C-alpha positions in Angstrom: -20.7 -0.8 -18.9 -18.3 -1.4 -21.8 -16.0 -3.8 -20.0 -18.4 -5.9 -18.0 -22.0 -7.1 -17.9 -21.9 -8.1 -14.3 -19.7 -7.2 -11.3 -18.7 -9.0 -8.2 -21.2 -8.9 -5.3 -20.4 -6.0 -3.0 -18.3 -4.1 -5.5 -18.7 -0.5 -6.4 -17.7 -0.7 -10.1 -19.0 2.2 -12.0 -19.8 4.3 -8.9 -17.0 6.8 -9.8 -17.5 6.5 -13.6 -17.0 3.9 -16.2 -13.3 4.8 -16.7 -12.4 5.5 -13.1 -8.9 4.3 -12.1 -8.4 5.7 -8.6 -11.3 4.1 -6.7 -12.0 5.5 -3.2 -9.3 8.1 -3.6 -12.1 10.0 -5.3 -13.4 10.6 -1.7 -10.3 12.7 -0.8 -11.9 16.0 -1.8 -10.5 19.5 -1.2 -12.7 19.7 1.9 -11.4 16.4 3.2 -7.8 17.5 2.6 -8.4 20.7 4.5 -9.8 18.7 7.4 -6.5 16.7 7.3 -4.3 19.8 7.2 -6.1 21.1 10.3 -4.5 18.1 12.2 -1.0 19.6 11.7 -1.0 21.8 14.8 2.5 21.5 16.2 4.5 21.3 13.0 6.3 18.1 13.9 6.9 15.7 11.1 7.5 11.9 11.4 8.9 9.6 8.8 6.5 6.7 8.3 8.6 4.6 5.8 11.3 2.0 6.3 14.7 2.5 4.7 14.3 0.9 1.2 16.9 -1.8 2.0 14.6 -3.2 4.7 13.6 -5.9 5.4 17.2 -7.2 5.8 15.8 -10.7 5.8 13.8 -12.2 3.0 10.1 -12.2 3.8 8.8 -12.2 0.2 10.6 -14.7 -1.9 11.3 -13.2 -5.4 11.4 -9.6 -4.2 14.8 -8.1 -3.7 16.2 -5.0 -2.0 17.7 -2.1 -4.0 21.1 -2.4 -5.6 23.0 0.8 -6.3 25.5 1.1 -9.2 27.2 4.0 -10.8 25.9 5.3 -14.1 28.3 5.3 -17.0 29.7 8.6 -18.5 30.2 9.4 -22.1 33.8 8.2 -21.7 32.5 4.8 -20.5 33.9 5.4 -17.0 31.8 4.9 -13.9 30.4 8.3 -13.0 31.6 8.2 -9.4 34.3 10.6 -8.5 34.0 11.4 -12.2 35.9 14.3 -13.7 34.6 16.0 -16.8 38.1 16.5 -18.1 39.6 19.2 -20.3 41.0 21.1 -17.2 37.6 21.4 -15.4 37.5 21.1 -11.7 34.0 19.5 -11.5 33.6 16.2 -9.6 30.4 14.3 -10.2 28.8 11.3 -8.6 25.8 9.8 -10.4 24.0 6.5 -9.7 21.2 4.2 -10.6 19.1 1.7 -8.6 17.7 -1.7 -9.4 15.0 -2.9 -7.0 11.6 -4.6 -6.8 9.0 -1.8 -6.5 7.1 -3.6 -3.7 10.1 -4.7 -1.5 9.9 -2.2 1.3 7.4 0.4 2.4 5.1 0.4 -0.6 1.7 1.1 -2.2 -0.3 -1.7 -3.8 -1.7 -0.3 -7.0 -5.2 -1.3 -8.1 -3.4 -3.1 -10.9 -1.5 -5.3 -8.4 -4.3 -7.7 -7.5 -7.1 -9.3 -9.5 -9.4 -12.3 -9.4 -11.0 -14.7 -11.8 -14.5 -13.6 -12.4 -17.2 -14.1 -15.1 -17.7 -10.4 -15.9 -19.1 -11.2 -19.3 -21.8 -13.5 -17.9 -20.9 -16.1 -20.5 -19.9 -18.9 -18.1 -16.2 -18.2 -18.6 -14.1 -16.4 -15.9 -11.8 -13.6 -17.0 -8.8 -12.2 -15.1 -10.4 -9.1 -13.7 -9.2 -6.0 -11.8 -11.0 -3.0 -10.2 -13.8 -1.5 -12.3 -13.7 -4.4 -14.8 -10.3 -3.8 -16.2 -8.8 -7.1 -17.4 -5.5 -8.8 -18.0 -6.0 -9.6 -21.7 -6.9 -6.1 -22.9 -5.6 -3.6 -20.3 -2.1 -5.0 -19.5 0.9 -5.7 -21.7 2.1 -9.1 -20.6 5.9 -9.7 -20.3 7.6 -11.6 -23.0 10.9 -11.8 -24.9 12.1 -8.3 -25.2 8.7 -6.9 -24.0 8.5 -5.4 -20.5 5.1 -5.6 -18.6 3.0 -2.5 -18.5 -0.4 -1.7 -16.9 -2.2 0.3 -19.6 -4.9 0.9 -17.0 -4.8 1.2 -13.2 -1.0 2.0 -13.2 0.4 3.5 -10.1 0.8 6.9 -11.9 -3.0 7.3 -11.4 -2.5 7.2 -7.6 0.5 9.6 -7.9 -1.7 12.1 -9.7 -4.0 12.4 -6.6 -0.9 13.5 -4.6 -2.0 11.2 -1.8 -2.5 13.7 1.0 -5.2 13.3 3.6 -6.0 12.5 7.2 -4.3 9.5 8.8 -6.1 7.7 11.6 -3.6 5.6 13.6 -4.9 2.5 15.5 -2.6 0.5 17.7 -3.7 -3.1 17.2 -1.0 -4.8 19.1 -3.4 -5.9 21.9 -6.4 -6.3 19.7 -5.8 -9.6 18.1 -7.1 -13.0 19.2 -4.5 -15.8 20.0 -3.9 -16.3 16.3 -3.2 -12.6 15.8 -6.4 -12.0 13.8 -8.1 -8.6 14.2 -11.8 -8.6 13.2 -14.4 -5.9 13.3 -15.2 -6.1 17.0 -11.6 -6.0 18.1 -10.8 -3.2 15.7 -13.9 -1.2 16.9 -12.9 -1.7 20.5 -9.3 -0.5 19.9 -10.5 2.5 18.0 -13.0 3.5 20.7 -10.3 3.2 23.4 -7.9 5.3 21.4 -10.3 8.0 20.2 -9.7 7.0 16.6 -12.7 7.9 14.4 -12.6 7.1 10.7 -14.6 9.4 8.4 -15.1 9.5 4.7 -11.8 9.9 2.8 -9.6 9.0 5.8 -6.5 6.7 5.7 -6.7 4.0 8.3 -3.2 3.3 9.6 -2.6 0.1 11.6 0.3 -0.3 14.0 1.2 -3.9 14.7 4.9 -3.6 15.7 6.0 -5.7 12.7 8.2 -2.9 11.2 9.7 -2.1 14.6 11.1 -5.7 14.6 12.5 -5.3 11.1 14.4 -2.1 12.1 15.5 -3.4 15.5 16.8 -6.8 14.5 17.8 -6.5 10.8 18.9 -9.9 9.5 18.5 -11.5 12.9 14.7 -10.9 13.2 12.9 -13.8 14.8 10.3 -15.4 12.4 8.2 -16.4 15.4 8.1 -12.8 16.7 7.1 -11.5 13.2 4.4 -14.2 13.0 3.0 -13.1 16.4 2.3 -9.6 15.1 -1.4 -9.0 14.5 -3.2 -8.2 11.2 -6.7 -7.8 9.9 -8.9 -10.8 9.6 -10.0 -10.7 6.0 -12.4 -13.6 6.5 -14.5 -11.5 9.0 -17.5 -10.4 7.0 -18.4 -7.8 9.5 -15.0 -6.2 9.1 -15.3 -6.1 5.3 -18.8 -4.6 5.6 -17.4 -1.9 7.9 -14.6 -1.1 5.5 -17.2 -0.5 2.8 -19.5 1.6 5.0 -16.8 3.7 6.6 -15.8 5.5 3.4 -12.1 5.2 4.2 -9.9 6.0 1.2 -7.0 3.6 1.9 -5.6 1.2 4.5 -1.9 1.4 5.5 -0.2 -1.1 7.8 3.3 -1.8 9.1 3.0 -5.5 8.2 3.6 -7.2 4.8 0.0 -7.7 3.7 -2.3 -5.7 6.0 -4.4 -8.9 6.4 -3.1 -11.9 8.2 -3.1 -15.1 6.0 -1.9 -18.6 6.9 1.1 -19.1 4.6 0.2 -22.7 3.7 -3.5 -22.0 3.0 -4.7 -22.8 -0.5 -8.2 -21.9 -1.7 -10.0 -23.2 -4.7 -13.4 -21.6 -4.3 -12.5 -18.2 -3.0 -9.7 -15.6 -2.8 -6.7 -16.6 -0.7 -6.4 -12.9 0.3 -10.0 -11.9 0.9 -9.2 -8.4 2.2 -7.1 -7.7 -1.0 -10.0 -8.9 -3.1 -12.5 -6.7 -1.2 -10.3 -3.6 -1.2 -8.2 -3.6 -4.3 -10.7 -5.4 -6.7 -14.2 -4.6 -5.4 -13.9 -1.2 -3.8 -10.8 0.4 -5.3 -9.1 0.9 -1.9 -5.4 1.1 -2.1 -3.3 -0.8 0.4 0.0 0.5 2.0 2.3 -2.2 3.3 5.4 -2.3 5.5 5.1 1.3 6.7 6.6 2.3 10.0 4.6 3.8 12.8 7.2 3.4 15.6 8.0 7.1 15.6 4.6 8.7 15.4 2.7 6.2 17.5 4.3 7.1 20.9 3.8 10.8 20.2 0.2 10.4 19.4 -0.5 8.2 22.4 1.3 10.7 24.7 -0.8 13.6 23.4 -4.0 11.5 23.3 -4.4 11.9 19.6 -5.1 9.5 16.8 -5.3 11.8 13.8 -2.6 13.5 11.7 -1.8 14.9 8.3 -0.6 12.1 6.0 1.4 12.8 2.8 2.4 9.7 0.9 2.6 9.9 -2.9 4.0 6.9 -4.8 6.5 7.2 -7.7 4.9 8.7 -10.8 6.0 5.7 -12.8 3.6 5.0 -15.7 2.6 1.4 -16.1 3.9 0.1 -12.7 1.6 -1.9 -10.5 3.1 -0.8 -7.2 5.6 1.7 -5.8 7.9 2.4 -3.0 6.6 5.0 -0.6 8.2 7.5 1.8 5.2 8.5 3.8 5.3 11.5 6.2 3.0 12.2 9.1 2.6 15.7 10.4 1.0 16.6 13.7 
């Protein structure tokens, strides 16, 4: 391979081609998409994304909610209740938004998370991302007057796939151990009880109740209640192996990180976020975070179903490493 001489153990670099930038989204073939469309039997659609101004409380320091402002017209006036002039009767509102792209319901692009790894086999670790793309050659680093830009693995690559496939919802609220960690055995048990089968190209959707709290309580959400919501145990080797074998295309959760990580934990010999490393770096599995399943989950449970048509493209924003999402589930 042109970018690497060795790849991390357990990775699939090169499996979809030397220049691949969408990873396991390659498995969402036309046949897989038609299987997903077959799940839309009733014609009911459910919004699976939070309002983009949620969370109302700060859970990710440094990430900020959207701020709306009026654009400026040719006459330097704010284009809100803006009149063209010259006797015309037209009234125009026009606005812009400033926000962090991964503040609310979002996709993590494959350019979002990397690791230090000696891909050149020369004894020196490089900053490496999926399929061997690297910080020093495939990203424009921010500087004075220079915005950052992912020349490879940008979120526009995910957008081009249209992100439409079969969602598989698993309620994990009762699956975690006392620490809220959901490993392979607990996930397998929950899936079996709910009739949730994951096949190649599916989108695994995890319902922990976290986003329900954000919507219900706003700025007054209880940190202890949020901390009690379960998440995947990225340290469980059996879980990581199953994710690899399952052929799933992406994992989408209603919590901030999909995996549950102790906030104070610091690691010197391994990734702090092992599921992020396994999915985003090694396998090219995109992660959806802070989605909302509080609307579709009760319907699916009542009708004894776990599968639905999922449509969730990100912004087609070249060079971005993540994107807001407004996912829709159709049953």
